[in-house]
C-alpha positions as CSV (number, residue, x, y, z in Angstrom):
1,M,41.7,34.3,4.0
2,S,43.9,33.5,7.0
3,A,44.1,36.3,9.6
4,E,44.4,36.9,13.3
5,Y,41.4,38.6,14.9
6,S,40.9,40.1,18.3
7,V,37.5,38.3,18.5
8,P,37.3,34.6,17.8
9,Q,35.5,34.0,14.5
10,K,32.6,31.9,15.9
11,R,29.1,32.4,17.1
12,K,28.7,32.3,20.8
13,L,25.7,33.2,22.9
14,V,26.0,33.9,26.7
15,T,22.5,35.4,27.2
16,A,19.2,35.4,25.5
17,L,19.0,38.0,22.7
18,P,18.5,40.8,23.3
19,G,20.4,40.6,26.5
20,P,19.8,42.6,29.7
21,K,22.2,45.4,28.8
22,S,20.6,45.7,25.3
23,V,17.1,45.8,26.9
24,E,18.2,48.6,29.2
25,L,19.8,50.6,26.3
26,Q,16.6,50.1,24.3
27,E,14.6,51.7,27.0
28,R,17.0,54.7,27.1
29,R,16.9,54.9,23.3
30,L,13.1,55.1,23.3
31,R,13.3,58.1,25.6
32,S,15.9,60.0,23.6
33,V,16.0,58.9,19.9
34,S,13.4,59.7,17.2
35,R,11.3,56.6,16.4
36,G,11.9,57.6,12.8
37,A,15.4,56.3,13.1
38,G,14.1,52.8,13.5
39,T,16.3,49.7,13.8
40,L,15.9,46.2,12.4
41,V,17.3,44.6,15.6
42,N,17.4,46.0,19.1
43,I,20.7,44.4,20.0
44,Y,23.4,46.9,20.9
45,M,26.9,46.3,19.7
46,D,30.1,47.0,21.6
47,H,32.9,45.9,19.3
48,G,33.8,43.5,16.5
49,A,36.4,42.0,14.4
50,G,36.3,40.3,11.0
51,A,32.8,38.9,10.4
52,I,31.8,38.8,14.1
53,L,30.1,41.5,16.2
54,V,30.1,41.4,20.0
55,D,27.1,43.0,21.8
56,V,27.1,44.8,25.1
57,D,26.2,41.6,26.9
58,G,29.2,39.7,25.4
59,N,27.4,37.7,22.8
60,Q,29.3,36.9,19.6
61,I,27.1,37.4,16.6
62,I,27.6,36.5,12.9
63,D,27.2,39.6,10.8
64,L,25.7,39.0,7.4
65,G,24.7,42.6,6.9
66,C,27.9,44.7,7.3
67,G,25.9,47.8,8.2
68,I,24.3,47.4,4.8
69,G,27.5,46.8,2.9
70,V,29.9,49.1,4.7
71,T,32.3,46.8,6.5
72,T,33.2,44.8,3.4
73,I,36.8,44.4,4.7
74,G,35.6,43.3,8.1
75,H,35.0,45.0,11.4
76,A,37.6,47.2,13.1
77,N,40.4,46.4,10.6
78,Q,43.6,47.4,12.4
79,E,45.4,48.8,9.4
80,V,42.5,51.1,8.6
81,A,42.0,52.1,12.3
82,A,45.7,52.9,12.5
83,A,45.7,55.1,9.4
84,A,42.6,57.0,10.6
85,A,44.1,57.4,14.1
86,A,47.4,58.7,12.7
87,Q,45.6,61.2,10.5
88,A,43.3,62.3,13.4
89,A,46.4,63.1,15.5
90,K,47.8,65.2,12.7
91,L,44.9,67.0,11.0
92,T,41.1,66.5,11.3
93,H,39.7,69.3,9.1
94,T,40.4,72.3,7.0
95,L,37.8,72.0,4.3
96,F,39.3,71.0,1.0
97,T,37.6,73.9,-0.9
98,V,39.3,76.4,1.4
99,T,42.8,75.0,2.1
100,P,43.3,71.6,0.4
101,Y,45.3,68.6,1.4
102,E,46.9,65.5,-0.2
103,N,44.6,62.8,1.0
104,Y,41.7,64.1,-1.1
105,V,43.8,64.2,-4.2
106,A,45.2,60.7,-3.6
107,V,41.7,59.3,-3.2
108,A,40.6,60.9,-6.4
109,E,43.7,59.6,-8.2
110,K,42.9,56.1,-7.0
111,L,39.2,56.3,-8.0
112,A,40.4,57.3,-11.5
113,E,42.5,54.2,-11.6
114,I,39.9,51.7,-10.3
115,T,36.7,52.9,-11.9
116,P,35.8,51.4,-15.3
117,G,37.1,53.2,-18.4
118,D,40.5,54.3,-19.7
119,F,39.5,57.9,-20.4
120,E,40.6,60.9,-18.3
121,K,38.5,61.2,-15.1
122,R,37.8,63.6,-12.3
123,S,36.2,63.1,-8.8
124,V,34.4,65.0,-6.2
125,L,34.3,63.7,-2.6
126,V,31.3,64.0,-0.3
127,N,29.9,62.3,2.8
128,T,27.1,59.8,1.9
129,G,25.7,57.8,-0.9
130,A,22.7,60.0,-1.2
131,E,24.9,63.0,-1.4
132,A,26.9,61.4,-4.1
133,V,23.8,60.6,-6.2
134,E,22.4,64.1,-5.7
135,N,25.7,65.6,-6.9
136,A,25.7,63.3,-9.9
137,V,22.3,64.6,-10.8
138,K,23.5,68.2,-10.6
139,I,26.6,67.4,-12.7
140,A,24.6,65.6,-15.4
141,R,22.1,68.4,-15.6
142,K,24.8,71.0,-15.8
143,F,26.6,69.1,-18.5
144,T,23.6,68.3,-20.7
145,G,21.4,71.4,-20.1
146,R,18.5,68.9,-19.6
147,R,16.4,68.3,-16.5
148,A,14.8,64.8,-16.6
149,I,16.3,62.1,-14.5
150,V,15.5,58.4,-15.1
151,A,15.8,55.6,-12.5
152,L,14.8,51.9,-12.7
153,D,11.8,50.3,-10.9
154,H,12.9,48.8,-7.6
155,A,15.7,51.3,-7.3
156,F,17.0,52.8,-4.0
157,H,19.1,55.9,-4.4
158,G,18.9,57.6,-1.0
159,R,16.8,59.5,1.6
160,T,17.4,63.2,0.7
161,N,14.4,64.8,-0.9
162,L,15.8,64.4,-4.4
163,T,17.1,60.9,-4.0
164,M,13.8,59.8,-2.3
165,A,12.1,60.9,-5.5
166,M,14.4,58.5,-7.3
167,T,13.7,55.7,-4.9
168,Y,11.0,53.2,-6.0
169,R,8.8,52.1,-3.2
170,P,6.7,54.5,-1.1
171,W,7.1,52.8,2.3
172,P,8.8,53.5,4.5
173,E,11.2,56.0,3.0
174,R,8.8,58.3,1.1
175,A,5.6,58.1,3.0
176,G,4.4,61.5,4.0
177,M,7.6,63.2,3.0
178,G,6.6,65.0,-0.1
179,P,6.3,67.0,-2.2
180,F,9.2,65.7,-4.2
181,P,11.1,67.4,-7.1
182,G,9.7,67.0,-10.6
183,E,11.2,65.5,-13.7
184,I,12.1,62.3,-12.0
185,Y,10.9,59.1,-13.8
186,S,10.9,55.4,-12.9
187,V,11.0,53.0,-15.8
188,P,10.7,49.2,-16.1
189,T,13.8,47.2,-15.4
190,S,15.0,43.6,-16.0
191,Y,14.0,41.2,-13.2
192,P,14.7,37.8,-14.6
193,Y,12.9,35.8,-11.8
194,R,9.7,37.7,-12.4
195,D,9.7,38.8,-16.0
196,G,11.4,35.9,-17.8
197,L,12.8,38.2,-20.4
198,T,16.3,38.2,-22.0
199,G,18.4,41.3,-21.3
200,E,17.8,42.6,-24.8
201,E,14.0,42.1,-24.5
202,A,13.9,43.8,-21.2
203,A,16.0,46.7,-22.5
204,E,13.7,47.3,-25.5
205,K,10.8,47.4,-23.0
206,T,12.6,50.0,-21.0
207,I,13.6,52.0,-24.0
208,D,10.0,51.9,-25.4
209,Y,8.7,53.2,-22.1
210,I,11.2,56.1,-22.2
211,N,10.3,57.0,-25.8
212,T,6.6,56.9,-25.2
213,H,6.4,58.4,-21.7
214,I,9.4,60.8,-21.4
215,G,11.3,61.4,-24.6
216,A,15.0,60.6,-24.8
217,S,16.0,64.2,-25.8
218,E,14.7,65.4,-22.4
219,I,16.8,63.2,-20.2
220,A,20.0,64.4,-18.5
221,A,20.9,61.1,-16.8
222,F,19.9,57.5,-16.5
223,F,20.8,56.0,-13.1
224,I,21.1,52.3,-12.7
225,E,22.3,50.0,-9.9
226,P,24.2,47.0,-11.4
227,I,22.8,45.0,-8.5
228,Q,19.8,46.5,-6.7
229,G,20.5,46.1,-3.0
230,D,17.4,47.4,-1.2
231,G,15.3,46.5,-4.3
232,G,16.0,42.8,-3.5
233,I,19.4,41.9,-5.0
234,V,17.9,42.2,-8.5
235,I,20.6,41.4,-11.1
236,P,19.4,42.3,-14.7
237,A,19.8,39.7,-17.4
238,P,23.0,39.7,-19.5
239,G,22.9,42.3,-22.2
240,Y,20.5,44.6,-20.5
241,F,22.9,47.3,-19.4
242,K,24.9,47.0,-22.6
243,R,21.8,48.0,-24.6
244,L,20.9,50.8,-22.2
245,S,24.4,52.2,-22.3
246,E,24.2,52.2,-26.1
247,F,20.9,54.0,-26.0
248,C,22.3,56.6,-23.7
249,T,25.3,57.2,-25.9
250,E,23.0,57.5,-29.0
251,N,20.8,60.1,-27.2
252,G,23.4,62.2,-25.3
253,I,22.2,60.8,-21.9
254,V,24.7,60.6,-19.1
255,F,24.8,56.9,-18.0
256,V,25.4,56.7,-14.2
257,S,26.3,53.5,-12.3
258,D,25.2,53.8,-8.7
259,E,27.7,51.6,-6.9
260,I,27.0,52.8,-3.4
261,Q,26.2,49.3,-2.2
262,A,27.7,47.0,-4.8
263,G,31.0,48.7,-5.4
264,I,34.5,48.6,-3.8
265,A,35.2,44.8,-4.0
266,R,31.9,43.5,-2.7
267,T,31.0,41.5,-5.9
268,G,34.5,40.3,-6.8
269,A,35.3,43.3,-8.9
270,W,36.1,46.8,-7.9
271,Y,32.7,47.8,-9.4
272,A,29.7,45.6,-10.1
273,I,29.1,47.1,-13.6
274,E,32.3,45.4,-14.7
275,H,30.5,42.1,-14.7
276,H,28.2,43.5,-17.4
277,G,31.1,44.7,-19.6
278,V,29.8,48.2,-19.6
279,V,31.7,51.5,-19.0
280,P,29.5,54.2,-17.4
281,D,30.0,57.9,-17.8
282,L,29.7,58.5,-14.0
283,V,30.1,56.2,-11.0
284,T,28.9,56.9,-7.5
285,T,30.8,55.3,-4.6
286,A,30.2,55.2,-0.8
287,K,29.6,52.5,1.9
288,G,32.6,50.2,1.6
289,I,35.1,52.8,0.5
290,A,36.5,53.8,3.9
291,G,35.9,50.8,6.2
292,G,33.2,52.5,8.2
293,F,34.2,56.1,8.0
294,P,31.8,58.5,6.2
295,L,33.0,59.1,2.6
296,A,31.4,59.0,-0.8
297,A,32.4,60.1,-4.3
298,V,31.3,60.9,-7.8
299,T,33.8,59.9,-10.4
300,G,33.5,60.2,-14.2
301,R,34.5,61.5,-17.5
302,A,36.6,64.7,-17.2
303,D,34.5,66.7,-19.6
304,I,31.3,65.9,-17.7
305,M,32.8,66.4,-14.2
306,D,34.6,69.7,-15.2
307,S,31.4,71.2,-16.7
308,V,30.4,72.4,-13.2
309,Q,31.6,75.9,-12.2
310,P,34.0,76.2,-9.2
311,G,31.9,76.1,-6.0
312,G,29.0,74.3,-7.7
313,I,29.7,71.0,-5.9
314,G,31.4,70.1,-2.7
315,G,30.5,70.5,1.0
316,T,32.0,71.2,4.5
317,F,33.0,67.7,5.4
318,G,33.3,66.1,2.0
319,G,36.7,64.3,1.7
320,N,37.5,64.8,5.4
321,P,41.2,64.1,6.1
322,V,40.4,61.2,8.5
323,S,37.9,59.5,6.2
324,T,40.2,59.8,3.2
325,A,43.1,58.4,5.2
326,A,40.9,55.4,6.0
327,A,39.9,55.0,2.3
328,L,43.6,55.0,1.2
329,A,44.2,52.2,3.7
330,V,41.1,50.3,2.4
331,F,42.4,50.5,-1.1
332,D,45.8,49.1,0.0
333,L,44.1,46.3,1.9
334,I,41.9,45.3,-1.0
335,E,45.0,45.0,-3.3
336,Q,47.5,43.5,-0.8
337,G,44.9,41.1,0.7
338,D,43.4,40.1,-2.7
339,L,40.0,41.0,-1.4
340,L,38.6,40.8,-4.9
341,G,39.6,37.1,-4.8
342,E,38.2,36.8,-1.4
343,A,34.8,38.1,-2.6
344,Q,34.9,35.4,-5.3
345,R,35.7,32.8,-2.7
346,V,32.7,33.9,-0.6
347,E,30.5,33.7,-3.7
348,K,31.5,30.1,-4.4
349,A,30.9,29.2,-0.7
350,L,27.4,30.8,-0.7
351,W,26.4,29.1,-3.9
352,A,27.7,25.8,-2.6
353,R,25.8,26.2,0.7
354,I,22.5,27.9,-0.2
355,G,22.3,27.6,-4.0
356,D,19.9,24.6,-3.7
357,W,17.4,26.2,-1.3
358,P,14.8,26.6,-4.1
359,E,14.8,22.8,-4.5
360,R,14.9,22.1,-0.8
361,F,12.5,24.7,0.6
362,S,9.1,25.5,-1.0
363,V,9.1,29.0,0.4
364,V,12.3,29.9,-1.6
365,G,11.5,31.0,-5.1
366,D,15.0,32.2,-6.1
367,V,18.6,32.5,-4.9
368,R,20.8,35.0,-6.7
369,G,23.9,36.9,-6.1
370,K,27.4,38.0,-6.9
371,G,30.4,38.0,-4.7
372,A,29.4,38.7,-1.1
373,M,26.0,40.1,-2.1
374,F,23.1,37.5,-2.2
375,G,19.3,37.6,-2.2
376,V,16.9,34.8,-1.3
377,E,13.4,35.6,-2.6
378,L,10.6,34.2,-0.5
379,V,7.3,33.2,-2.0
380,H,4.1,31.3,-1.0
381,P,4.7,27.7,-1.8
382,G,3.8,26.8,-5.4
383,T,3.5,30.4,-6.5
384,T,5.6,33.5,-7.2
385,T,3.5,35.5,-4.7
386,P,5.8,37.5,-2.3
387,Y,5.8,36.1,1.2
388,P,6.9,39.0,3.5
389,E,5.7,37.1,6.7
390,A,8.3,34.5,5.9
391,L,11.1,37.1,5.9
392,T,9.8,38.5,9.2
393,A,10.0,35.0,10.7
394,I,13.5,34.4,9.4
395,I,14.8,37.7,10.7
396,K,13.3,37.1,14.1
397,H,14.7,33.6,14.4
398,A,18.1,34.5,13.0
399,T,18.7,37.5,15.3
400,T,17.6,35.7,18.5
401,N,20.1,33.0,17.6
402,G,23.0,35.3,16.9
403,V,22.9,35.9,13.1
404,I,22.3,39.4,11.7
405,V,20.6,39.3,8.3
406,L,18.9,42.1,6.2
407,D,15.5,42.6,4.6
408,A,15.1,43.8,1.1
409,G,12.7,43.8,-1.9
410,S,9.9,46.0,-3.1
411,W,7.5,43.5,-1.4
412,D,9.7,43.0,1.8
413,S,10.2,39.4,0.7
414,V,13.9,39.1,0.0
415,L,16.4,37.9,2.5
416,R,19.6,40.0,1.9
417,I,22.9,38.3,2.7
418,M,25.9,40.7,2.6
419,P,28.8,39.4,4.8
420,S,32.3,40.7,4.9
421,V,34.5,39.2,2.2
422,V,36.8,37.9,4.9
423,I,34.0,35.6,6.4
424,S,35.0,32.0,6.7
425,E,33.2,29.0,5.2
426,E,32.6,27.8,8.7
427,L,30.7,31.0,9.6
428,I,28.7,30.8,6.4
429,D,27.7,27.2,7.1
430,D,26.7,28.0,10.7
431,A,24.6,31.0,9.7
432,A,22.9,29.1,6.9
433,T,22.0,26.3,9.4
434,V,20.3,28.8,11.6
435,I,18.3,30.3,8.7
436,E,17.4,26.8,7.4
437,Q,15.6,26.1,10.7
438,T,13.0,28.7,9.8
439,L,12.9,27.8,6.1
440,A,12.2,24.2,7.0
441,A,9.4,25.1,9.4
442,L,7.8,27.5,6.9
443,S,8.0,24.8,4.2
444,G,6.3,22.2,6.4
445,L,9.4,20.1,6.8
């Protein structure tokens, strides 16, 4: 994608990382911010453009994290910023459930258009991904009259009390935070690198677990992530979600695709579930929807969404005028800039550049991904044993050399690569070269 950016699209270091101004800010942070709000990297950012962040010391850093999938369209997109600024100058808040406004309606109309399925749909807008998931739980329970909620092993659905109960691993999100709500169940998933099963085989294993441990007639909703982000970029085998969707339909279970991280053009489709040829009953959207402004949504079948009584869902800031204005600009940008095609371009570039890492580096067990959402699973050489120390070493080396990467995986052993879809092949190559320096050292090369 050719574009003019306010920041040159190249890595450039002018100080050691973290630089002196970042060190000073870190000292201030430790005196004023809860340590519970921990950070992966103590490098403080000042501005950015495209796929480059600039820290307070003037270092230009390649961003392969996008704030965990938020800035899919790139940092500080001028069209989105202008739309938000214009709206902020006109109206910042009224609360849609008191005195409504057009932006909210327009976003809901667009979500009905881009989410899978040609049936009549409705949406509710909220602030965060966790809030969207929690509202989807409420809606499914109201519609079905049931209480049990099922999520997959390795899932991440949020940090509220309810969504933490739906999140798989105990550390760090859930440790010491209970008690959690009941009637939340985690069931086996498809993890091709580790289970070796076909999608159909893995689905039957999941279904058998449900039938023998929970009972299908008790379940209100089955939540899945088409690509598990925090779980390690786990992409179930073909056919897995198709069988689960059929099972849900057969048993009156609301099938929910949690697209908080994988949706809104990141994988080369509007929603990642499209790659599986499955139409969910409900879809949750957040992160990339508004280019960095807080906005999330639940969208789904009209009969399910309209089963909730007026006032049963919503919130003070949900569908804020400024955030919805930004979202409308994001939708336009994705279509006019062919960002679905750009995500597919990034996927090809990543496969071409890092797809052979399992053959080249003994600590790489698997590379997998879709669009601009890739995972590199790290293992002890000659085994499939997770190697979290390798991930720690890669993150340390990458960040001190001007590349932001993410951790992931239930064993903290998956390198997560989630750049903007506007990133250039040159930046991908440069970032991969930095990462390879650690992979080579860990592999004894």
